[in-house]
N, C-alpha and C positions, 0 to 999 in steps of 0.2 A: 743615442740617448741612453742613460742608465736609469733604471727604476729599481731601487733597493739594490739587491745583489745581481740584478739581471741587466744584460745589455739588450737594447732594442735596435733592430736593423730594419730598414724599410727598403724594399726593392721595387723598382718599377715606377717610382715617382718621377715621371719624365716631364712634368710641366703640363702645359695646356694640351688637351686632347680635342679641342674644338676643331671641327672639320673632318674628324676621323669617322669612318663608318663604324657600325657596331662590330663587324668582324675584325676590323683593324684594331679597335680597342681591346677586343677579346684576345687577339694575337699578342698585343703588347702585354696584357695580363699574363698570358702563358709564358712569355719570355721572362717576365719578372719573377714568376713562381719558380721556373727552372733555375734561374740564377740564384735565388735564395736557397732552394733545395741543394744545389751543387755546393754552395758555400757551407751549408749546415752539414752535409755529408763529409766534406773535407775537414771541418772542425772536429766532428766526432772521431773520424779516423785518426787525426793528429793527436787528439786528447788521449786516445787509447795507448799511445806510446809515451805518455808523460806521467810523472809522479809528483806529489806534493813534496816540497822541500822539508817541511817540519816533521812529517811522520811517515813519508814514503808511500802513503795511500795513493791509489790511482786517481787521476783527474777524471771526473765524470760530468758530462754535460746533459742537461735536459733542454730540448729545443721545441718551441711551439710556434706554429705558423698559421696565420689566418689571412684570407684575401678579402679586400674590400676597400672602401674609401677611407681616407684619413686626411687630416689637416696638419700642417707643420707651421711653426712660427718661432721666432727668436724672442725669448723672454729675458728681461733683465737689462739694467743699464751698466752697473759696475762690473758684473760678471755675466755677460750675455751667454745664453745657451739655447740650443735648438730643442724644442719640445714638440712632441707628437700628441695629437688629440683624436678621439673618436672611438666608436664602438669596436672598430677593427683592432685597435691597439689593445683594448680591454680583453677581447676574445683571444688574441694571440697570447697575451699574458696568462690567461686561464689555460690555454693549451700547454704552455710551458710548465705552469705550477702543478698541473694534474698529470703531466707526462711521467716518463720513466727514464732513469739514467741511461745514457747511451742511445736514446731513441729520439726520433723526430715525430712529433705529435701534430697532426694537422686537422683543420676543420673540413667539413664536406665541401665547402665552397672552394677550398684550395685543391683538394683531391680531384674535384671535377675538372679543374683546369689542366691537369696533367694525367689523363687516364692511362698513359703508357707506363706509369709506375705501378708496382704491386702494393696493394693496401691491405692492412689487417684492421678490421673494424674494432673500434673501442667505444661502446656506448658511454655517454657521460651526462651527468646531471650538472648543469651550471646554474649557480644562484643568479636569479634575475632573468634567466633565459629558458630554464627547464631542460628537457632532454635534448641533447644534440648528437648528431651523427659525427663521430670523429674517427680518425684513423692513425695508426703508426705506419710509416713506410717500411717496407721490407727490403728496400734497395739502399744499402749502406756500404760505403767503400771499406776495404780492408785496411788495417793500419799500416803505415809505412814505418820502417825501422830508422829512417833518416829523414831529416827535413831538407837534405840536399836536393837540388833539382834532378829530375829523372831525365836521362838522355834518351833520345829516340824519337 
């Protein structure tokens, strides 16, 4: 989904989780977060090697990630599109808009799911929520000089 000039990606929406234990649900959440973080790191690394066509300025991405429930649905008849709803989407959007270029900004809920990452605390006041514990990841891939597949 796009929201203004942002792209929204959802990871881990696997359908019904009925019948799963709490630990199985948490492991699914961890896998979803790792997948989204891996994609975010690859996007930032790739963008570091790209420049804008009009002025040659570097392409810079801000990425925000939050973990929690959301709902999706198809809206429209003539031009149907997938839409995402819920507080999780709003908080992820705030993580992006308050982030820094070339950085991945995550909520405490996301950071807690992947404690193996190195996190840099970024206290943040969010309208309607108050103070939130948020973090930048310190684990970002180095840029590749080519988009060709890597052998090996």
